[in-house]
C-alpha positions as CSV (number, residue, x, y, z in Angstrom):
1,M,103.0,77.1,-82.9
2,T,106.3,76.2,-84.6
3,Q,108.5,78.8,-86.2
4,P,108.3,78.5,-90.1
5,S,111.6,77.7,-91.8
6,P,113.0,80.3,-94.2
7,T,112.3,78.4,-97.4
8,P,111.4,79.5,-100.9
9,G,107.7,79.3,-101.6
10,A,106.4,81.2,-98.5
11,V,103.1,82.8,-99.5
12,G,103.0,86.5,-99.6
13,T,103.3,89.7,-101.7
14,V,106.7,90.9,-103.0
15,L,107.4,94.3,-104.6
16,L,110.2,94.3,-107.1
17,V,111.7,97.7,-108.1
18,D,114.2,98.0,-110.9
19,D,114.6,100.3,-114.0
20,D,115.6,97.2,-116.1
21,E,112.2,95.9,-117.3
22,S,113.7,92.6,-118.6
23,L,115.2,91.9,-115.2
24,L,111.9,92.6,-113.5
25,A,110.2,90.1,-115.8
26,A,112.9,87.5,-115.1
27,M,112.6,87.9,-111.3
28,S,108.8,87.7,-111.5
29,R,109.0,84.5,-113.5
30,L,111.3,83.0,-110.8
31,L,108.9,83.8,-107.9
32,R,105.5,83.2,-109.3
33,P,105.8,79.4,-109.4
34,D,106.4,79.4,-105.6
35,G,102.9,81.0,-105.1
36,V,104.3,84.4,-104.5
37,R,102.2,87.4,-105.6
38,V,104.6,89.8,-107.4
39,L,104.2,93.5,-107.9
40,I,106.7,95.4,-110.1
41,A,107.7,99.1,-110.3
42,P,110.3,100.6,-112.8
43,G,111.4,103.2,-110.2
44,G,111.1,104.6,-106.7
45,E,108.2,106.9,-107.4
46,R,106.0,104.1,-108.8
47,A,107.0,101.8,-105.9
48,L,105.8,104.4,-103.4
49,E,102.5,104.6,-105.3
50,L,102.0,100.8,-105.0
51,L,102.9,100.9,-101.4
52,E,100.4,103.6,-100.7
53,A,97.7,101.4,-102.3
54,E,98.8,98.0,-101.0
55,G,101.4,98.6,-98.3
56,D,99.5,96.5,-95.7
57,S,99.8,93.4,-97.8
58,I,103.4,93.8,-99.1
59,G,105.8,91.7,-97.0
60,V,109.0,92.2,-99.0
61,V,110.5,95.0,-101.1
62,V,113.4,94.2,-103.3
63,S,115.0,97.3,-104.9
64,D,117.9,98.0,-107.2
65,Y,120.4,100.5,-105.8
66,Q,121.2,102.5,-108.9
67,M,118.0,103.9,-110.6
68,P,117.1,107.2,-112.2
69,G,115.5,109.7,-109.8
70,M,115.1,108.1,-106.3
71,N,117.8,105.5,-105.7
72,G,117.2,102.2,-103.9
73,A,118.7,103.4,-100.6
74,D,116.4,106.4,-100.5
75,L,113.4,104.2,-101.4
76,L,114.1,101.6,-98.7
77,R,114.7,104.4,-96.1
78,A,111.2,105.7,-96.9
79,V,109.8,102.2,-96.7
80,R,111.4,101.7,-93.3
81,L,109.7,104.9,-92.0
82,R,106.2,104.3,-93.5
83,W,106.0,100.5,-93.6
84,P,108.5,99.2,-91.0
85,D,107.1,95.6,-91.0
86,A,108.1,95.0,-94.6
87,T,111.5,93.2,-95.1
88,R,113.8,95.3,-97.2
89,I,116.3,93.9,-99.6
90,L,118.8,95.9,-101.7
91,S,120.2,94.7,-105.0
92,T,123.4,96.2,-106.3
93,G,126.3,95.7,-108.7
94,N,129.9,95.6,-107.6
95,A,130.4,99.3,-108.5
96,D,127.9,100.4,-105.9
97,L,128.8,97.9,-103.3
98,T,130.5,100.3,-100.9
99,A,127.6,102.7,-100.8
100,A,125.1,99.8,-100.5
101,A,127.0,98.3,-97.6
102,R,126.8,101.6,-95.8
103,T,123.0,101.5,-96.2
104,V,123.0,98.1,-94.7
105,N,125.1,99.2,-91.7
106,E,122.7,102.2,-91.2
107,G,119.9,99.7,-90.7
108,Q,117.8,100.7,-93.7
109,V,117.8,97.2,-95.2
110,S,117.7,93.7,-93.9
111,R,119.7,91.9,-96.7
112,L,122.1,92.9,-99.5
113,I,122.3,90.8,-102.7
114,T,124.8,91.5,-105.5
115,K,124.1,91.3,-109.3
116,P,124.1,88.9,-111.0
117,C,122.4,86.8,-108.4
118,D,122.0,83.0,-108.7
119,P,118.2,82.2,-109.3
120,D,118.0,79.6,-106.6
121,Q,119.8,82.0,-104.1
122,F,117.4,84.8,-105.1
123,R,114.4,82.6,-104.4
124,E,115.9,81.5,-101.1
125,V,116.5,85.0,-100.0
126,V,113.0,86.2,-100.9
127,G,111.5,83.1,-99.2
128,A,113.4,83.8,-96.0
129,A,112.4,87.5,-96.2
130,L,108.7,86.5,-96.5
131,T,109.1,84.2,-93.5
132,Q,110.6,87.1,-91.5
133,Y,107.6,89.3,-92.4
134,Q,105.2,86.5,-91.3
135,L,107.1,86.3,-88.0
136,V,106.6,90.1,-87.5
137,L,102.9,89.7,-88.1
138,E,102.7,86.7,-85.8
139,N,104.5,88.6,-83.0
140,R,102.0,91.4,-83.3
141,R,99.2,88.9,-83.2
142,L,100.7,87.4,-80.0
143,R,100.9,90.9,-78.4
144,E,97.2,91.4,-79.3
145,V,96.4,88.0,-77.8
146,A,98.4,89.0,-74.7
147,D,96.5,92.2,-74.3
148,E,93.2,90.3,-74.7
149,Q,94.3,87.8,-72.1
150,S,95.3,90.6,-69.8
151,I,91.7,92.0,-70.0
152,R,90.3,88.5,-69.4
153,L,92.7,88.1,-66.5
154,E,91.4,91.3,-64.9
155,Q,87.9,90.0,-65.3
156,W,88.9,86.7,-63.8
157,N,90.6,88.5,-60.9
158,Q,87.4,90.4,-60.3
159,R,85.5,87.1,-60.2
160,L,88.1,85.6,-57.9
161,E,87.9,88.6,-55.6
162,E,84.1,88.2,-55.4
163,T,84.6,84.4,-54.8
164,V,87.1,85.1,-52.0
165,A,84.8,87.8,-50.5
166,Q,81.9,85.4,-50.6
167,R,84.0,82.6,-49.0
168,T,85.3,85.0,-46.3
169,A,81.8,86.1,-45.4
170,E,80.6,82.6,-45.1
171,L,83.6,81.7,-42.9
172,E,83.1,84.8,-40.7
173,L,79.4,83.7,-40.2
174,A,80.6,80.3,-39.3
175,N,83.4,81.7,-37.1
176,A,86.0,79.7,-39.0
177,S,89.8,80.4,-38.6
178,L,91.9,82.5,-41.0
179,Q,93.8,79.3,-41.9
180,R,90.7,77.7,-43.3
181,G,90.0,80.9,-45.2
182,L,93.4,80.7,-46.9
183,L,92.9,77.0,-47.7
184,D,89.5,77.7,-49.3
185,C,91.0,80.5,-51.3
186,V,93.8,78.3,-52.6
187,R,91.3,75.5,-53.2
188,V,89.5,77.9,-55.6
189,L,92.7,78.7,-57.4
190,V,93.6,75.0,-57.6
191,G,90.2,74.3,-59.1
192,F,90.7,76.8,-61.8
193,L,94.2,75.3,-62.6
194,E,92.8,71.8,-62.7
195,R,90.2,72.7,-65.2
196,R,92.6,74.5,-67.5
197,L,95.9,72.6,-67.0
198,P,95.2,69.3,-65.2
199,D,98.7,67.9,-65.8
200,R,100.3,71.0,-64.3
201,A,97.9,70.9,-61.4
202,S,98.9,67.3,-60.7
203,R,102.6,68.2,-60.8
204,C,101.9,71.1,-58.4
205,R,100.3,68.7,-55.9
206,E,103.4,66.4,-56.0
207,A,105.7,69.4,-55.6
208,A,103.7,70.6,-52.6
209,R,104.1,67.3,-50.9
210,L,107.8,67.1,-51.5
211,A,108.3,70.8,-50.6
212,G,106.8,70.2,-47.2
213,R,109.2,67.3,-46.5
214,L,112.2,69.4,-47.6
215,A,111.1,72.4,-45.6
216,E,110.8,70.2,-42.5
217,R,114.3,68.9,-43.0
218,A,115.5,72.5,-43.4
219,A,114.1,73.2,-39.9
220,I,111.6,75.7,-41.1
221,P,108.7,76.5,-38.7
222,A,105.6,74.5,-39.2
223,E,103.3,77.4,-40.1
224,T,105.8,78.5,-42.8
225,I,106.0,74.9,-44.1
226,R,102.2,75.0,-44.6
227,R,102.4,78.3,-46.5
228,I,105.2,76.9,-48.7
229,Q,103.0,74.0,-49.6
230,L,100.2,76.3,-50.4
231,A,102.5,78.3,-52.7
232,A,103.6,75.1,-54.4
233,L,100.0,74.2,-55.1
234,V,99.4,77.4,-57.0
235,M,102.9,78.2,-58.3
236,D,101.7,77.9,-61.9
237,I,98.5,79.9,-61.5
238,G,100.1,82.6,-63.8
239,L,99.9,80.2,-66.7
240,M,96.2,80.8,-66.7
241,G,96.9,84.2,-68.3
242,L,98.7,82.7,-71.3
243,P,97.2,81.7,-74.6
244,D,96.7,78.1,-75.5
245,P,99.3,78.0,-78.4
246,I,102.0,78.8,-75.9
247,L,100.8,76.4,-73.2
248,R,100.7,73.5,-75.8
249,Q,104.5,73.7,-76.3
250,R,107.4,73.0,-74.2
251,P,109.2,76.2,-73.0
252,E,112.4,75.3,-74.8
253,D,110.5,74.9,-78.2
254,L,108.9,78.4,-78.0
255,T,109.9,81.3,-80.3
256,T,111.8,84.1,-78.8
257,A,108.7,86.3,-78.6
258,A,106.5,83.5,-77.1
259,R,109.3,82.6,-74.7
260,T,109.4,86.2,-73.4
261,Q,105.6,86.1,-72.9
262,Y,105.9,82.7,-71.2
263,E,108.4,84.1,-68.7
264,Q,105.9,86.6,-67.5
265,H,103.7,83.9,-65.9
266,P,105.4,84.2,-62.4
267,I,104.6,87.9,-62.4
268,I,101.0,87.2,-63.5
269,G,100.8,84.7,-60.7
270,Q,102.0,87.2,-58.2
271,G,99.5,89.8,-59.4
272,T,96.7,87.3,-59.1
273,L,97.5,86.3,-55.5
274,S,98.4,89.8,-54.3
275,G,94.8,90.8,-54.4
276,V,94.3,88.8,-51.3
277,E,96.2,90.4,-48.4
278,Q,97.0,87.2,-46.6
279,L,98.6,85.8,-49.8
280,V,101.0,88.6,-50.5
281,E,104.0,86.7,-49.1
282,I,103.1,83.6,-51.0
283,A,102.7,85.7,-54.1
284,T,106.3,86.9,-53.7
285,W,107.6,83.3,-53.4
286,I,105.7,82.4,-56.6
287,R,107.2,85.3,-58.4
288,H,110.7,84.0,-57.7
289,H,110.3,80.2,-58.1
290,H,111.9,80.3,-61.6
291,E,115.0,82.2,-60.4
292,R,118.3,80.3,-60.5
293,W,121.0,80.1,-57.9
294,D,123.5,81.4,-60.4
295,G,121.4,84.4,-61.3
296,H,120.4,83.2,-64.8
297,G,116.7,82.6,-64.0
298,Y,113.7,84.9,-64.5
299,P,111.9,87.3,-64.0
300,D,114.3,89.3,-61.9
301,R,117.6,87.4,-62.3
302,L,118.1,87.1,-58.5
303,A,121.0,84.9,-57.3
304,G,122.0,83.0,-54.2
305,L,120.5,84.0,-50.9
306,A,118.7,86.9,-52.6
307,I,116.1,84.3,-53.7
308,P,113.6,83.7,-50.9
309,L,114.2,80.3,-49.3
310,P,110.6,79.1,-50.0
311,S,111.1,80.0,-53.7
312,R,114.3,77.9,-53.8
313,I,112.6,74.9,-52.2
314,I,109.7,75.1,-54.7
315,A,112.0,75.5,-57.7
316,L,114.0,72.5,-56.7
317,T,111.0,70.2,-56.1
318,D,109.4,71.3,-59.4
319,G,112.6,70.6,-61.3
320,Y,113.1,67.2,-59.6
321,I,109.5,66.1,-60.3
322,E,110.0,67.1,-64.0
323,A,113.3,65.1,-64.1
324,V,111.6,62.0,-62.5
325,G,109.0,62.2,-65.4
326,R,111.9,62.0,-67.9
327,E,114.4,59.7,-66.1
328,G,112.2,57.7,-63.7
329,A,113.0,56.3,-60.3
330,T,114.7,59.1,-58.2
331,A,116.4,60.9,-61.1
332,V,119.9,59.9,-60.0
333,R,121.7,61.3,-63.0
334,W,119.8,64.6,-62.8
335,R,120.6,65.0,-59.2
336,G,124.2,64.3,-59.7
337,A,124.3,67.0,-62.5
338,Q,122.8,69.7,-60.3
339,R,125.8,70.0,-58.1
340,A,127.6,71.8,-61.0
341,A,124.6,73.1,-63.0
342,G,124.1,76.2,-61.0
343,A,120.3,76.2,-61.1
344,Y,119.5,75.3,-57.5
345,D,120.7,76.0,-54.0
346,P,123.4,73.3,-53.5
347,D,122.6,72.9,-49.8
348,L,119.0,72.2,-50.7
349,V,120.1,69.7,-53.4
350,E,121.9,67.8,-50.5
351,V,118.7,68.0,-48.4
352,L,116.7,66.5,-51.3
353,T,119.2,63.7,-51.7
354,A,119.1,63.0,-47.9
355,E,115.3,63.0,-48.1
356,L,115.3,60.4,-50.9
357,E,117.9,58.3,-49.1
358,N,116.2,58.8,-45.8
359,R,119.3,60.1,-44.0
360,I,119.9,63.0,-41.6
361,V,121.8,66.1,-42.7
362,A,122.3,69.5,-41.2
363,P,119.7,72.0,-42.5
364,P,120.9,74.6,-44.9
365,P,121.7,78.0,-43.4
366,T,118.8,80.4,-43.4
367,G,120.1,83.1,-41.2
368,T,119.4,84.1,-37.6
369,E,116.0,85.4,-36.6
370,V,116.3,88.7,-34.7
371,P,113.8,91.3,-33.5
372,I,113.4,94.1,-36.1
373,S,114.2,96.5,-33.3
374,K,117.7,95.0,-33.0
375,L,118.7,95.2,-36.7
376,R,121.9,97.0,-37.6
377,A,123.5,98.3,-40.8
378,G,125.4,95.6,-42.7
379,L,123.0,92.7,-42.1
380,Q,121.4,91.0,-45.1
381,V,117.8,90.0,-44.6
382,T,116.9,86.6,-46.0
383,Q,113.1,87.2,-46.0
384,P,111.2,90.4,-47.0
385,I,110.1,93.0,-44.4
386,T,106.6,94.1,-45.1
387,T,104.0,96.6,-43.8
388,T,100.7,95.4,-42.2
389,T,99.1,95.9,-45.7
390,G,101.6,93.7,-47.4
391,A,103.8,96.3,-49.1
392,V,107.4,95.2,-49.3
393,L,109.8,97.6,-47.5
394,V,113.0,95.5,-47.8
395,K,113.4,92.7,-50.3
396,S,114.9,89.4,-49.4
397,G,118.7,89.6,-50.0
398,E,118.8,93.4,-49.4
399,V,121.5,94.7,-47.1
400,M,120.4,97.0,-44.3
401,T,121.6,100.6,-44.4
402,E,121.2,103.4,-41.8
403,A,118.5,105.0,-44.0
404,L,116.5,101.8,-44.2
405,L,116.9,101.3,-40.4
406,D,115.5,104.8,-39.7
407,R,112.5,104.2,-41.9
408,I,111.8,100.7,-40.5
409,Q,112.1,101.9,-36.9
410,A,109.7,104.7,-37.5
411,L,107.1,102.4,-39.0
412,G,107.7,99.9,-36.2
413,T,107.0,102.6,-33.6
414,A,103.8,103.4,-35.5
415,G,102.7,99.8,-35.4
416,M,102.8,99.5,-39.2
417,L,105.2,96.5,-39.7
418,G,103.8,93.1,-40.7
419,S,106.2,91.2,-38.4
420,H,108.3,91.9,-35.3
421,S,111.3,89.8,-36.3
422,V,113.2,88.8,-39.5
423,R,115.9,86.4,-40.5
424,V,119.3,87.9,-41.3
425,V,122.9,86.9,-42.2
426,A,126.0,89.1,-41.7
427,T,127.8,90.4,-44.8
428,D,130.4,92.6,-43.2
429,G,132.6,89.8,-41.7
430,R,131.3,90.5,-38.1
431,E,129.6,87.7,-36.3
432,D,126.0,88.6,-35.9
433,S,125.2,89.4,-32.3
434,S,122.0,91.4,-33.0
435,A,119.9,88.9,-31.2
436,S,121.6,89.9,-27.9
437,A,122.6,93.4,-28.8
438,P,120.7,96.4,-27.2
439,A,118.0,97.9,-29.4
440,R,118.6,101.2,-31.2
441,T,117.4,104.1,-29.1
442,D,117.7,106.9,-31.7
């Protein structure tokens, strides 16, 4: 869906309010050739009667300021309270300009025009107002579509849970491993994505292959590499929850409202995967794969090391594959621009270049892995600490405090932590010696 341009001739209903009947007639003659339905009222009281009868179809109210009885400012104030979707325009002479401008500043009207008004300018203003009204209606329609899609997504999640449960039962009967269960689950998700968005599914497969190679160069453990590849395969599963009109456009071409809805898809993807306990960590990586190194990404505006390393790898591979589609070859110009663009981890950009040039570089710093029992205040975790049920206790990038340490140690003693170690970096200027320091005994 492309945003309509504010031109005269937009179809809709306009209510003209003025105590000068000859001026009402002249304004009506100007608008009707453009296909605009025109209603007229000689004063505020009659205008309210027409709004009571046809308010749901009136998109624009143009009112004179100085009228007997209810003036234009009071009328448009009432319109704003009762019919807030309608675009409100105030017409005034120079003598009333100060009072009218105050009404504009108070937010009662959208536009102020002065008398006498050039006919072409008047038609342009009304056309733009009708376009604004249509955008308001379209935004409401999109919200309704989003609500409907949310319901469908819940139903789809239910079907997915049933599918996963069925697969799990079959795997248990066959005494298969947990890894095969995860692969089957992801295979189901990829199947859904391929049927709805085959081009995106193909791009996800390419990203998964490249993410595996970059993760290997970054000296990430083999099991984590496999999980990063699984995350890349389904990184766009949240797009399944968006309506087709949004998916048919490039993100940069979307309206503001549609763009806001589009940027929810990493959250939708996380919600979809979080229903499977073994995919909670992968779900977190998917939530953050559109964050930027400089903090200008979405949905949480994380920056730097606060973004999980797997999310940074997936983001870079996805961006690179998109650039190759535009530029071809190995996207040399795009890679050169990334060093200053701020979108991706600069160390990972160097790893990508090394991979493409088949040369060896030192892996980017990911922190030191230490036992959770040896954590101390002032350390920043570079991966989340979760419970055995997948609940996140400490987010990646969060700095440990004494209060957090007490809580984590208590849960560790109770056997409720999902892992016995975590990767950390020092933020207090002290060299991290936690790996060899004695455990807390309090």
